[in-house]
N, C-alpha and C positions, 0 to 999 in steps of 0.2 A: 547708477553705477558708480560715480563720485561720491552721490549724497551718503551711500551706504560705507563706501570706504572711511568718509569723512568720520561719522558716526560711530566704526568702529576703532578708530585712530584715538578719538575722544574717551571711548570706553576705558581703553589701554592705560592713557594717560590717567584717568582716576584710579584704576586701579593699583597702578605702581606704588602708591606710598601705602595703599590697603597690604600689601605683599611683604613691608617691612617693618608691619603692624603684627603680623600674622603671629600669635604667641607659640612659642617653640618648646618643647619639652626639657626644663634646666638641666643644664650636664654638672656632670660633677668633677670637679677638677681635681685631683689627686695632690697633696702637700709632697713637696719632695726636698729634703734635706740638704742643702748644697754648701759648696764649699764657698768659705767669704775671710777673707783675711781679714785681722782686726787693726784699726784703727793706727793703732800705736802699742809699742810693747809695753811691760808693765814695770820691767828691771830697768830705773832710770843712771845707774851708777857710773856708768860711760860718761851722759855727759852734767855729771850732779859738782862739778866746778864751777866757779862762783862765777868766771868770764863765759860760761855758758846758759846765763840765766834766759835769755831771749827765746831759748829751747823748751822752757818748762813750762811749755802749755796746759798738760794734765798734772804735771810731778810739782812736790811740795808744797800740797792743798791741804789746807788746816783748816776749819772752822771756817767752810764758804758757806755765800749768800749770791743770790743771782738775782737782777732784775733786768728787764727787758724793759728797753727803747729803742722803738720803732724796730726794723728788722734786727736789732743785734740785740746779743745776751750780753750784759756782763757781769761779771765776778768776782766778791772782794775775799779776804782771807787772811788770816795771822800771818802772820810774817816766818812762821815756820821752815827754816832751811835745813836740809840732809848737811851732814858736814859743813854747817855754816860757819865762815871766818871772814869776817867783814876785815881785820887786819890785811889780808892777802885781796881782798876786793879792792883796797883802798888803794894798795901800791901798784895796782892794774888800772886804777882812775875806774871803776866800775861804783857809780854811783847808787847805794844801796840804798833805800830808804824804808819805809814801813805803811803796811797794808798792802798787800798785793795784787794789783788790777790785771786783769785778763779778761779778753773779749770773744766772742764766737759768731756763726751765723746760723750753725746747726745744733747746739751744743754736743760737738763730738769733736770736732779740731779748736782750738783754742789758742790765740795767739798773745804772749806774756805782754802784756799793755807797759807794765813799770811798777812803781810804787805810789801810793795816795800822796803821803805824806815823807818830805826829805828828812823828817827828824820827829822826835819824840815830844808833843807837845810841852814847855818846861813849866808850864800852872799844873800838869798831869803829874811830872817826876818831884816838883817842889811839894804836894800832896802826899805822895808814896813815901818820901825821903824824911818829913816831919812826922809821920807816923811810923816807921819803921827804922827808926836810927840810920837815917842816911844810906838804907840799901835799898836794892829791888826798883820797879818801874823801869825793866831796862826793854821791853817790847809791848807791842799792841797789838790787842787780841780780841778775837771776836767781830770782827767790822758789820754793820748792818747799814741799809743805803733804802732812803723812803724818796719819795718825790710826792710833792706838794706847788703842785701846779709849772712853774718855769725853774722851781728850786730842787736840788738834790741835797740832800742832809746825811753825813756820813756820821753815823754813829757807831763809836771805838770805846776799847779800856784798855786800862794801865792800872797794874797792878803788881802786887807782892805777892809771888809766887807760895800756893799753902796758905795764905792768911786771909781776911777779909779786909784787907788795906786795898780800897780801890778807888780809880777815878774812871765814872762813864762819862765822855765828852762828847759833842758834835760839831761837826764843821760842816760847814756851806759851798756850793758850788752851783753856774749855771749850765754845768755840763759833768756826764759822768765818769770822766776823765779827768776835772777837775782844772785848774788849782782850785785849793780848796782852803776855805777861811775860816780857822778857828773861830766858834762860838761863843766857848767855854763848856763849864761843866752842867750836866745835868742831874746828874747823882753821886754822891759822894761820901764813901763809907769808912770807918773804922775798924780797928780791932773789939771793938765796943758795938757795934752794929749789929742788931739781930740778921740781916742778912748782907750780900757780898754783890757791888754795883757792878755786874761782867754780866756780858751773853745777852744784850738786847735785841727785841724782836718788836715788832710794832705793826698795830694793826690798826683799819679805819670801820669804825660801823656806817655799814651803807645806807639803812636809814635815817640816821641825825647827824652823823659826820665828827663824829666821837673819835678822838685818837687814843689810844691804849697802849703804852709798852708794858711787855714782861721782861722782867731780868733775874738772874740770879745764879746760885749752884747750892754746891755740898755745904757750905754759912747758910743754916736757916732755910735753906730752898728756892722754890721759885716766885716771886711778888709781882704783882701788876700795879700800874699808877697810871692813874690818866696824863695824857698831855695836852698841851694847848696846841689845836694845829697849826694855827699862825705863826707861834715860833719855834716848834719844835721842842721847848722844855715842859716841867711837871707845871701843870696848872694850878696846882697852889704851892709857895715856895718854899725847897725843901721838905716835899712832901715823898716818902719812901713808898707808900702804897700798903696794900695787904697782902696775906698769903695765899698761892692759888694750886701751890703742890709742894709735898714734902716726901721723905723716905720715912722709916722707921731705922730706930739707932744711927742719927743725923752724924755721929762723929764717926761713923765709919761707912756708911753706903753712900755711894754718889749719887747727886742726882745736879744736872746742870744741862745746859745750853740748849733754851726753849726757843721753840719757833710756832708758830700762829698764825695760822691760815683763815679766810672764810670761804665755805663750799656752797655757794648760793643756791646748787639744787638742792641741797640736802638741807640750807637755811642754819646750819650751824654752825660755829668755832670751834676750831681742834689745833690743840697746844699736843706738839711733839718734845718730849723732852729725852735727855739720853742719861742712862744708869751705866756706873760701876768705872774701873780705870780705862782713860781713853786711849792708852797702848795697847790693853789686851781685850778684855771683854765688853769695850764699849758696846752699849744696843740702845735703840731709841724704840719708847714705848711712845701712844698717844692717847689721850683724854678729848673731851669734845661739851661743848657748851652751845645753852642758848645765847647766852650774853658775851661780849669779848673779855668783859673783866670777871668770868665763870660766876657762879662756880663749875668747876672742870670735874667729868665725871670719866669714868673707864668703863671698858665693856660690859663688866658686872654690876654697875650703878653705883660703884666706891667712889665717895670725893678724892680726889687726888691729894687733896691737901691731908689727907688722915694718914699715920704713918702706918703704910702697908705698901709693899711692891702691888704697882698695877698693872694692867694687859688692855690692851694687845701689845706684844711685841712686833716690832716694823723689821729691823734688820738686828743682827745678830753674827759673832765672827762666825764664818764657813768655809769649807772647803769639800770642792765638786772634784771630781778626780782627773787629773791630768794638770795639776796645778799644786802648788805649794800651801796654797789657801788665803785667806785676808782676815784681818784681826783690826781693831780699832773701828767699828762701822757706825761708829756716830758723830756726834752733833751736826743736823742737816737744817740745810735750808729747803723750802719748798715753793715751788714758782707754779703758780695755775695760769695754763697759755693758752686762752680761747679755752676746749672743752675738756684741756689736755692737761696732766697735771706731772710735775717732775720733782721729782727729790735728791737733794745735791751733797753728799755728806762725803766726809774725810774715810780713808781704810787704809790700812799699814800691811805690806807686803811679808804674809810669812815666811819664812818662820824668824827671824829677825825681828821685824817689827819697828823697822827703821825709817823704811820709804815710804813716805807719803803721798798716795794717789787719788786724784779726784776720782769719785764715783758719782754716776749720775743714772737713775734707775724711775722710768717709768713708775709712776704710781695710778692705782684702780682701785673701784672703789666696789664695796661687797653689798648685796643687797639689802643688809639692815645698816647701810652708813659709815662702815669704815673702811681707811685707807689701807692699801695693801702694797708691798712693792716688788717689783719685779724680781727675780733672783738672779738676774743677770744685768751688766752696766747696756746703758742704753748705746746704742751706732748706727744711731739714722732709723730715720720716717720708715715703716713698713706698709705694704700695698696691706688692705684688709681684705680675712680671709674667713671666709664660714666652713670650719672644719666639719665630717663626719667621721664615723667610728673607725673606717678604715686608716684616715690618717693618722689616728692616736696607736694603732698597731705595732707595736716593734717595741725596740730598748731602751730605756726611761732611767734617770739619777735623782731622787727624789731626796728631800731635804726636811727633816721635821725638825722644826726650831724649837730648842729647849735652854731652860735657865744654863749658866753656868752653878757646878755643885762644888766647885774647887774654892777650899780656905784661904786666902793668900792673906798675906802679913801687911797690911794698908797705911800710907800715910796722906793726911788731908782728903781720903778717898781715892787715893793714887799708889800705885805702885810703886816699892820701893827700886832706886837704882837698880841694874843687873839682873831685874828677876820680868824683863820684858817679855819674854816669849811663853807663848798660851802652851797650858798642859793638855796634854790629851782629851780630857775630859770639859774642856773651857771650849770647844771649838766643834762643831753643828758639821760631819761629817756625809756626805751624799751615801745612800743606799742603792744599789739596784734592783730594779725590777722591769719586767719582761708583761707587754698587756697582749694578749692573744684577742684572738678574732670571736674568741665566744666568751668574754666579757670578764677573764681571769686575770688574776695578777699572780706571776709566778719570780718568787724571788726568796729573804732570808724566813720572811713569812707569807703564805700565800691568803691572797684575799680576790676580792673583785672591783671591776671599773664600770663607768656608765659616762656616757656622752648625756647630761639629763639637762639641757636646753641650749640653748643659740651660745656658742664657744662656753660651755659651762660644762664641767670635771667633776663626777663625784667618785668617791672611790672607799673602801673599807677593808683594811688588813691590818690584822691585829685587833687589839683595843682602841685601833684609830680608826675612827670615821668622818670624813667629812666631805664637804657638798660646798657648793658655789663658788668654784675655782674657779677662778679666770683664764682663759686661754687664749696664746696671742702669739702671732711670729716675733722673734728677738734673735739675739747673738749669742751663740754657745762659745765663751770668750775662751774657755780653757781647750776647745777642741777646732774653732775657727769656721766655724758652721751658720747656717741660717736657717734655725731650727722652730720646732713649739715650743713655747716655755706655757705654765701656769704657776699662778699663787690667789693664796687666800689664806684664811684662818682654821684652827681647828676650834672644836668645843670649847677647849680653855683658854683662846685668845692666841695661841702660839702661831708664827707663820708656817705655812707649809708650801716649800719649792719646790719647782720639777722642772726637766727639761728633757726631752727626747733626744737619745746618742746613735740610733739607728733604725 
């Protein structure tokens, strides 16, 4: 009898692990929209005075670039300040410098570290004054940081506003927080130069270690020059490089703020550029290439150096309901963090478009290898979720991004002072649709929708037929909810954004 008891016990012990591995029928967990307070408000006028600078975590951000060092994200940006008053700051013993520096552990909450430089480098100011009647050179623009071994290189620009008189310099440090040692000019331009030495971005070819800087703006378009990785300066002295992007009617249509990244999955280099005036219809476009030095092509195979507008459009001024909306959604930095990509750009709070707020957005990739941005700002990591058709039934707001058709009077590619507010046909406004459980879309125009793959949405409404829209969980900033978002491109190269609101 004891023998049988022992055998029975042994059999039970052997069966226990099998019980845990018996396959169970998968249970569909429905997604629920839930309350989720925003991490910070958009309007920062109450803390905009100079003595509150330590509270400017996501505020007064202009031309941002982000670098991850260990488990910390460092951000560097142009020293643009709402209601700047350096005289008052000096009276209160506030040592305001140049190039704002922030850091974060989660890409959501940012600590204001301070300023990289205590003053504008003398050599930069001298170059501007020498070529601009002793005027200009009063700020530092568009910083970009590169790590090479244990050395951090901070590139920056000093310029005469509205002119191609610029000084693109570089400083080095053993820490992303400085102190910084000035190393001198990388590129200098004058009013006679065919390009403008501002807005640098740097990419390294992983196959051969070659390093390339892409830079430039409205004046002559975007240029690319090879750097010496050992020094951080151009491989050839006084080499300005070659053009890789421009627009038609260059004396009116603005193109600037290049950012280049390498995507190892696609094995391609992506060049992001910003179009139009920075305070209003600023928007981001992208092209790609097999080589860092180009040529770069848009979604329809058009060389970015040809004088025409290029697509796709990644961001553009927009307004969801229950919010005043955003203008100036351009000049982006892009970070690859493992298999995740994030886009950083300034955005100006409508309608006055004076407050400059950091926007961090997740980037996703279409099936044919193009980046698309989240319609909402990043508010923290979300659990992965496989949606069912039932999860999508409800009310949605959808934005079909389009170009602005309003004709403004511009100077040097920028708006004239006093015209900083968006016109109604310059902003993309959301429309409401209801997704029914029988696959219909009910709204301004009726249509149909379907779940066309794992977390992939397709729909047709009116003349608009789109597929390969990526579904994911994110923050509804306008309604302070955790909800379902989607992003993608239509056949014309325009971004398509949406969020479920009920």
